[in-house]
C-alpha positions, 0 to 999 in steps of 0.5 A, a space after each residue: 500500500 501506497 501512503 503519503 509521508 508527512 514532514 515535521 518541523 524540526 525547530 521553530 522557524 518560517 521554513 520549518 513551521 510552512 513544510 509542517 504545513 503544506 505538508 500536513 495539508 497536501 496529506 490531507 488533500 492527497 487522501 481525500 482525493 484517494 477517498 473521493 475516487 475511490 468512492 465515485 468512480 464506481 457510479 460516475 465513471 473514472 473521469 467522474 471529476 473531469 465530468 464534475 469541474 465542467 458541469 460546475 463550471 457551467 453553473 457557477 463559471 464566477 466561483 468554479 473557474 481555472 485548473 482545479 484539482 482533486 487533491 485540492 483542499 480549497 476546491 473540495 472543500 468549498 464545493 462541501 459546504 457551498 454548493 449544491 447537490 454536490 457530490 462530495 456529500 456523498 463521500 463524507 458525512 453532511 453533518 453539521 460539525 463536518 460543515 462547521 470545522 469545513 468553515 475553519 481548515 479553508 479560513 485558516 488557509 486563507 489566512 496561512 496564504 493571503 493575510 501576510 503575517 509569519 506563521 508561527 509553531 502555534 500558528 501550525 498547532 491549530 489548523 493542525 488540531 482542526 485537521 485532526 478533528 475534522 479526521 477523526 468527523 470523517 473517519 480519515 486517515 490524516 486524523 493521525 499524522 495532524 495529533 502527531 503534528 500538535 504533539 511535536 510542537 506541544 515539545 518544540 516549543 517546551 524545548 524537548 524536542 532534540 532537532 535532526 541533525 546534518 552531519 557536524 564531523 571535519 570536514 576534509 581538506 577537498 570538501 574546504 576548497 573553493 570549488 567544492 565549497 557550499 553557497 551562503 545560505 545567509 542573504 545579508 542585510 544592509 542594517 537600516 537606523 530609518 526602516 519604519 516599524 511593522 505593523 501592529 502584531 508583528 515581530 519587534 525589530 532591532 534592539 528592546 528598549 530598557 523602561 519596563 512598564 507591568 499592567 496593574 491589576 487596577 489596569 494602571 499602567 506603570 513605569 518599573 523603575 519610577 512608579 510613575 503612572 503613564 497615564 499622560 502619556 496616553 493618548 485617548 481610552 486608556 483602558 481600550 488600549 490596555 485591553 488591546 495591550 493585555 488581549 493578545 496574553 504577553 507574558 511578563 513586563 512590557 516594555 516602551 520604546 523612546 517612539 513611544 511603540 509597546 512591546 511583550 512577549 508573544 507565545 514566546 515572541 517578542 510582539 509590538 503589541 501597540 503605540 501609548 500614542 495614535 496608532 499609525 494610519 493606514 494599517 489594514 489589520 492592527 494586533 493579532 487574529 482572534 480565534 474565532 471563524 464567521 459567516 454570512 447566513 441571509 445577509 447577517 455575520 454569524 460565529 460558526 461554532 455558537 450559530 449566534 448572528 451579532 445583531 443578536 448578540 450586542 445592546 440595543 444601544 449598538 444595534 445600528 453600528 453591527 447592522 452597519 458592519 453586518 452589511 459591510 460583510 455582507 457585500 464583500 463574502 464568497 463562497 469560500 472567502 474568510 471573515 477574520 477579526 484581530 484584538 484591536 477589532 479590525 473586521 478583515 475579508 481575506 481571499 485570493 485577492 490578500 486581505 482587506 478592512 472590511 469595517 471596525 469593531 468594539 467590545 459593544 459592537 462584536 459578539 461578547 467576549 470575542 476580542 478579549 
């Protein structure tokens, strides 16, 4: 029996994390394509996929186009969830649980491909959790490697995993010759003194400043060295600023640079959390993506886990603002598109064309508890 072997990350680096995600997704797609053919070919013939795609392109040329693969999760999951009378509902059960998980896997895929943020092992763990759950509910083999991926991430984060290393024995004289020397793996980058800061939520660039601050139990922010409050330095609503800085749950004290940039450790990485002053203009997505997923049903913005619509969860005094947000989301949503929100309240629409901000929410105009 020929199977697909999933590759696992050795360390928390960009290349290793991407390898783990795409390898697991490719394995998931390969297994789903294999099951689809085994299930559908006896009824529809060996060319069932080509004939299905041709029919769907004729039915919906706006959304079904281009070269398509039976092993592409972005195609078969979208068909399973949105296409009327699709054959894919003969491949796996059309249950509410699998429909929700299919949406989450699509949304995670869109986020990895088009959000533009550097992925981390914790993002990989989240993706593996949904694939594990999907595999378990659909009786698919991907559940096994997905579970192993979760364990590998946990071992990397706790320092228990020893990365596989190349042979480190001393090189021979021949190997050290100019002709046989390997080209460098590092791309040199000149230091920049005037480089602008990255978007809020990105990795901190440069050295950490000396100034340390602490958020107190009363939600004040104090300078650790002087004990003085930063209230006079913070622009706008201090309570909202503190919520934005802390809802990503940074570990330990924060730091503040000369330009008012605030940083902290999130998931073991140095991150830009925000600013004591006004946020820079023009940022599409400030902060960190909230681990929640949404969809449009009957032009209402719905939390897919609870099934609750935004307009039904906010207070009466915020109903009009919520309706405006719902209208904005409904106006752009397409099958296979993704709606996410950051802890800053930036409501995002993500699809193959990229990421756009369609609205800005507050804790009062969004689903209770979702923004932290």
